C-alpha positions in Angstrom: -18.3 -17.9 82.3 -16.1 -18.9 85.2 -13.0 -17.7 83.4 -14.7 -14.3 82.8 -15.7 -14.1 86.5 -12.3 -14.9 87.7 -10.8 -12.3 85.3 -13.2 -9.6 86.6 -12.3 -10.6 90.2 -8.6 -10.3 89.4 -9.1 -6.9 87.7 -11.2 -5.7 90.7 -8.3 -6.6 93.1 -5.7 -4.9 90.9 -7.9 -1.8 90.6 -8.1 -1.6 94.4 -4.3 -1.9 94.6 -3.9 0.8 91.8 -6.2 3.1 93.8 -4.0 2.7 97.0 -0.8 3.4 95.0 -2.4 6.4 93.2 -3.6 8.0 96.4 -0.1 7.4 97.9 1.4 8.9 94.7 3.5 5.7 94.3 4.3 6.0 90.6 6.1 2.6 90.2 3.4 0.7 92.1 0.5 2.4 90.2 2.2 1.8 86.9 2.7 -1.9 87.7 -0.9 -2.4 88.7 -2.2 -0.7 85.6 0.1 -2.7 83.3 -0.9 -5.9 85.0 -4.6 -5.2 84.4 -3.9 -4.7 80.7 -1.8 -7.8 80.5 -4.6 -9.9 82.1 -7.1 -8.6 79.5 -4.6 -9.3 76.7 -3.8 -12.8 77.9 -7.5 -13.6 78.2 -8.0 -12.1 74.6 -10.8 -9.9 76.1 -10.4 -7.1 73.7 -13.6 -5.2 74.5 -12.6 -5.4 78.2 -9.1 -4.2 77.4 -10.6 -1.1 75.7 -12.9 -0.5 78.7 -10.0 -0.8 81.2 -7.8 1.6 79.3 -10.5 4.3 79.4 -11.3 3.6 83.0 -7.7 3.7 84.2 -6.9 6.9 82.3 -10.0 8.7 83.5 -9.6 7.8 87.2 -9.4 10.9 89.5 -6.0 12.3 90.0 -4.4 9.8 87.7 -0.6 10.3 87.4 0.9 11.3 84.1 3.6 8.6 84.2 0.8 6.0 84.6 -1.2 7.3 81.6 2.0 7.2 79.5 2.7 3.6 80.6 -1.0 2.6 79.8 -0.8 4.1 76.3 2.6 2.6 75.6 1.4 -0.9 76.8 -1.7 -0.6 74.7 0.4 0.2 71.6 2.3 -3.0 72.1 -0.9 -5.0 71.7 -2.1 -3.2 68.5 -0.2 -5.4 66.1 -1.3 -8.6 68.0 -5.1 -8.1 67.5 -6.9 -11.0 65.8 -8.7 -8.9 63.1 -8.8 -5.5 61.5 -11.9 -4.3 63.2 -10.5 -5.0 66.7 -7.3 -3.3 65.7 -9.1 -0.1 64.6 -11.2 -0.1 67.8 -8.1 -0.4 70.0 -6.3 2.4 68.1 -9.3 4.7 68.4 -9.5 4.0 72.1 -5.8 4.8 72.6 -6.2 7.9 70.4 -9.2 9.2 72.4 -7.5 8.8 75.8 -4.3 10.4 74.6 -6.0 13.4 72.9 -5.0 16.8 74.4 -2.3 15.3 76.6 1.1 16.8 75.6 3.1 14.0 77.5 1.8 11.3 75.1 1.7 13.4 71.9 4.4 11.2 70.2 2.5 8.0 71.0 -0.7 9.6 69.6 1.1 10.7 66.4 2.3 7.1 65.9 -1.2 5.8 66.5 -2.7 8.2 63.9 0.0 7.1 61.4 -1.0 3.5 61.9 -4.7 4.3 61.5 -4.0 6.4 58.4 -2.1 3.5 56.8 -5.1 1.2 57.4 -7.5 3.7 55.8 -5.1 4.0 52.8 -5.1 0.2 52.4 -8.9 0.4 52.3 -8.7 2.9 49.5 -9.8 5.8 51.7 -7.0 8.3 50.7 -9.0 11.4 51.6 -9.7 10.1 55.1 -6.1 9.0 55.6 -4.8 12.5 54.5 -7.3 14.3 56.9 -6.2 12.1 59.8 -2.5 12.8 59.2 -3.1 16.6 58.9 -4.5 16.7 62.4 -1.0 16.2 63.9 1.5 19.0 63.8 4.7 17.1 64.6 6.9 20.1 63.9 6.0 21.4 67.4 7.0 18.1 69.1 10.3 18.8 71.0 10.9 15.3 72.1 10.4 13.6 68.8 13.5 12.6 66.8 14.3 14.7 63.8 14.2 11.8 61.3 10.8 10.7 62.6 9.4 14.3 62.3 10.6 14.5 58.7 9.2 11.0 57.8 5.8 12.0 59.3 5.7 15.3 57.3 6.7 13.5 54.1 3.9 11.1 54.6 1.5 14.0 55.0 2.8 15.4 51.7 2.5 12.1 49.9 -1.1 11.6 50.9 -1.9 15.2 49.8 -0.4 14.4 46.4 -2.2 11.1 46.2 -5.5 13.0 46.7 -4.4 15.7 44.2 -4.5 18.4 46.8 -1.4 20.2 45.5 -1.9 23.5 47.4 -1.9 21.8 50.8 1.0 19.6 49.7 3.1 22.7 48.9 2.2 24.3 52.3 3.1 21.2 54.2 6.4 20.6 52.2 7.6 24.1 53.3 7.8 22.8 56.9 11.0 21.0 55.8 14.0 23.1 55.0 16.3 21.4 52.4 19.3 22.4 54.6 18.1 19.9 57.3 19.5 17.1 55.0 23.0 18.6 55.0 23.5 18.3 58.7 26.5 16.1 59.7 25.2 13.2 61.8 28.8 12.1 62.7 29.0 14.8 65.3 28.3 13.8 68.8 24.9 14.7 70.2 24.9 17.3 72.9 23.5 16.2 76.2 20.3 18.1 77.1 20.6 20.7 79.8 18.6 20.6 82.9 15.0 21.5 82.2 15.2 20.7 78.5 13.1 17.8 77.0 15.0 14.6 76.2 14.7 13.7 72.5 13.6 10.1 71.9 15.3 7.8 69.5 13.5 7.2 66.2 11.8 3.8 65.8 13.7 1.1 63.8 11.3 1.4 60.8 12.2 5.1 60.2 14.6 5.6 57.2 18.0 7.3 57.4 18.4 11.0 56.7 19.8 10.4 53.2 16.9 8.1 52.4 14.5 10.7 53.6 16.3 13.3 51.4 15.7 11.0 48.4 11.9 10.6 49.3 11.6 14.4 49.8 13.0 15.3 46.4 10.9 12.5 44.7 7.8 14.1 46.2 8.9 17.5 45.0 9.4 16.2 41.5 5.8 14.9 41.6 4.6 18.3 42.8 6.5 20.4 40.2 5.7 18.0 37.4 2.0 18.8 37.9 2.7 22.5 37.3 5.3 21.8 34.5 8.0 23.8 36.5 11.0 22.4 34.6 13.7 24.3 36.4 12.4 23.2 39.9 12.2 19.6 38.6 15.8 19.9 37.4 17.0 21.3 40.8 15.2 18.4 42.6 16.9 15.8 40.3 20.2 17.6 40.9 19.8 17.4 44.7 18.8 13.7 44.4 21.9 13.1 42.1 24.2 14.6 44.8 23.2 11.9 47.4 26.4 9.8 47.8 24.7 6.5 47.4 23.2 7.6 44.1 26.3 9.3 42.7 28.5 6.3 43.4 26.1 4.0 41.6 26.4 4.3 37.7 23.2 2.3 37.1 21.2 4.9 39.1 23.1 8.2 38.5 23.3 8.1 34.7 19.5 8.0 34.2 19.1 10.9 36.7 21.8 12.8 34.9 19.9 12.4 31.6 16.8 13.8 33.3 18.9 16.8 34.6 20.1 17.5 31.1 16.6 17.3 29.6 15.0 19.5 32.2 17.9 22.0 31.9 17.1 22.4 28.2 13.4 22.7 28.9 13.9 25.4 31.6 13.4 29.0 30.7 16.6 31.0 30.1 17.9 32.9 33.2 20.9 33.4 35.4 20.2 30.4 37.7 19.6 28.2 34.7 22.9 29.3 33.1 24.8 28.7 36.3 23.4 25.1 36.7 24.0 24.5 33.0 27.7 25.3 33.3 28.1 23.3 36.5 26.5 20.3 34.9 28.9 20.5 32.0 31.8 20.2 34.4 30.4 16.8 35.7 32.7 13.9 34.7 29.8 11.5 34.5 28.5 13.5 31.5 31.3 12.0 29.3 29.3 8.7 29.7 26.5 10.2 27.7 28.2 12.3 24.9 25.0 13.1 23.1 23.7 15.0 26.1 27.1 16.8 26.6 26.8 17.9 23.0 23.2 19.1 23.6 24.3 21.3 26.6 27.3 22.6 24.7 25.0 23.8 21.9 23.0 25.8 24.4 26.0 27.7 25.9 27.4 28.4 22.4 26.1 31.7 20.9 25.1 30.2 17.6 21.7 29.6 16.0 20.5 26.0 16.5 18.6 24.4 13.6 15.5 22.8 15.2 14.9 20.1 12.5 18.5 18.8 12.7 18.5 18.9 16.5 15.1 17.1 16.7 16.2 14.4 14.2 19.3 13.8 16.4 17.6 13.6 19.7 14.1 12.4 18.8 14.9 8.7 19.7 16.6 9.8 23.0 13.5 11.9 23.9 11.1 9.0 23.2 13.3 6.4 25.0 13.3 8.5 28.1 10.1 6.7 29.3 12.2 3.5 29.7 14.5 5.2 32.2 14.1 6.2 35.9 11.5 8.9 36.4 9.3 8.0 33.4 8.5 9.9 30.2 8.9 13.6 29.8 5.3 14.1 28.7 3.6 15.3 25.5 3.9 19.0 26.5 7.6 18.7 26.8 8.2 18.2 23.1 6.4 21.5 22.3 8.3 23.3 25.1 11.6 21.9 23.8 11.0 23.6 20.4 10.0 26.8 22.2 13.2 26.8 24.2 15.3 26.4 21.1 13.5 29.3 19.4 14.1 31.4 22.5 17.8 30.5 22.5 18.0 31.5 18.8 16.2 34.8 19.4 18.8 35.6 22.2 21.7 34.7 19.9 20.4 37.0 17.2 19.9 39.9 19.7 23.6 39.5 20.7 24.8 40.1 17.1 22.2 42.6 15.8 21.0 45.9 17.1 18.4 46.2 14.2 17.3 43.5 11.8 14.6 43.1 9.2 11.7 41.0 10.4 11.8 38.9 7.2 15.5 38.1 7.7 14.9 37.5 11.4 12.2 34.9 10.5 14.6 33.3 8.0 17.3 32.9 10.6 14.8 31.3 13.0 13.3 29.1 10.3 9.8 30.4 11.2 6.9 32.2 9.6 6.5 35.9 10.2 3.6 35.4 12.5 5.4 32.8 14.6 8.5 35.0 14.9 6.5 37.9 16.0 4.6 35.8 18.6 7.7 34.3 20.2 9.5 37.6 20.3 6.4 39.3 21.9 6.2 36.5 24.5 9.9 37.0 25.5 9.4 40.8 25.7 6.3 40.4 27.9 8.2 38.0 30.2 11.1 40.5 30.3 13.6 37.9 29.0 14.5 40.3 26.3 14.2 44.0 25.4 13.0 44.6 21.8 10.6 46.6 19.7 8.9 45.8 16.4 8.6 48.6 13.8 5.8 47.2 11.6 5.6 50.0 9.0 9.3 49.5 8.1 9.3 45.7 9.1 12.3 45.9 11.4 13.1 44.7 14.9 15.2 46.9 17.2 16.9 45.2 20.2 17.7 47.1 23.4 15.9 49.7 25.4 15.6 53.3 24.2 17.3 55.7 26.6 15.5 58.8 27.7 17.1 62.3 27.6 18.5 62.2 31.1 20.3 58.9 30.5 21.7 60.2 27.2 22.9 63.4 29.0 24.5 61.4 31.8 26.3 59.1 29.5 27.5 62.1 27.4 28.8 63.9 30.5 30.6 60.8 31.7 32.2 60.4 28.3 33.3 64.0 28.3 34.8 63.7 31.8 36.8 60.6 30.7 38.0 62.6 27.7 39.2 65.5 29.8 41.0 63.1 32.2 42.8 61.5 29.3 43.8 65.0 27.9 45.1 66.0 31.4 47.2 62.8 31.7 48.6 63.3 28.2 49.6 66.9 29.0 51.3 65.7 32.2 53.3 63.0 30.3 54.3 65.5 27.6 55.4 68.1 30.2 57.4 65.4 32.0 59.2 64.4 28.8 60.1 68.0 28.0 61.6 68.5 31.5 63.7 65.3 31.2 65.1 66.1 27.8 65.2 69.8 28.3 63.4 70.6 25.1 62.0 74.1 24.7 58.7 74.7 23.1 58.6 77.1 20.2 55.8 79.6 20.6 
């Protein structure tokens, strides 16, 4: 009881000193008095009184901004030293409440919210943790370090994915531009001009930019896997593969390269897919896994691929993929792989034939007539191919039919080219007759 009374007396004296310093606008003196009050409460382990004094000091009339910042920062130092979880949560909430709406302690508030969200997540309250993190828009904080901003946004994305809120996860992920990871950190930082906010250094527990890049693309793989967007998954693995620490480590880069190959094969045919396919084939590390190099070679070769022989060759590789980094490809992937091979075969046939019998077409694809018609129709609808099926005659015509104006334009262009050639030939003949002085017989 005597200890409590002496503590209250000491705090009363310091509050009187703090008032004098505050009225005199002595920032250093007011900060020292406020911090001494918090230290007394901490040393006495009077946690409820510590919370009361924080609220009291911040709400005092005409309180200086620098003093409020010092109080919040001092309070944050005592968060990890609390005796139990309940006391810690109470202290975090107190600091959160006094810093709400104050732009000069927005970074401290963001860090407090992150700690509280971590506690909620450990308690299994994922939805509450995600809602807490989404309250803070760190992308507007000018004084926060770039790496800390990225780490905070990635934490928001991770919690949204954990609660299966994929729409919000995509919206938040767009706050990070992939180009931010390509910035050269070796360049010297420019000194801020007069009037500009000084950017704080990131805390020691914030990962490096390359580690954040890895985390970002791992989260993007999780997001795109939910929607089965194979090409986007492939691009994410490719970006992760390009990280120097990953590319220089064979134990890590080879499994990722396997995933790149699989998802390239599973991706729908298109210009970007073809470009990435060719660039992957030029990778020297691909020689370490010759089977996958052979698989990619088959895709760029304009030849029909026999599905049964290909599946027998790569079935074990496909099933063993779950033992490698990134997990299994999924049940749907096997069906999609067969579909991609059929689409490749249809494109190959369209390159060699302008018109083909439907029965012969089905024979080349090793499919029934119904399956052939279905896959061809799907490609036409998705605009991957231009074709028409003539059911009465049982033929397939590849290419678009030109209208009368296109035919007339092509005919006029051909006629113009012909007249140009005739004119040039006449000039050459006339030149030769002049050189050799040969007279034409009329």
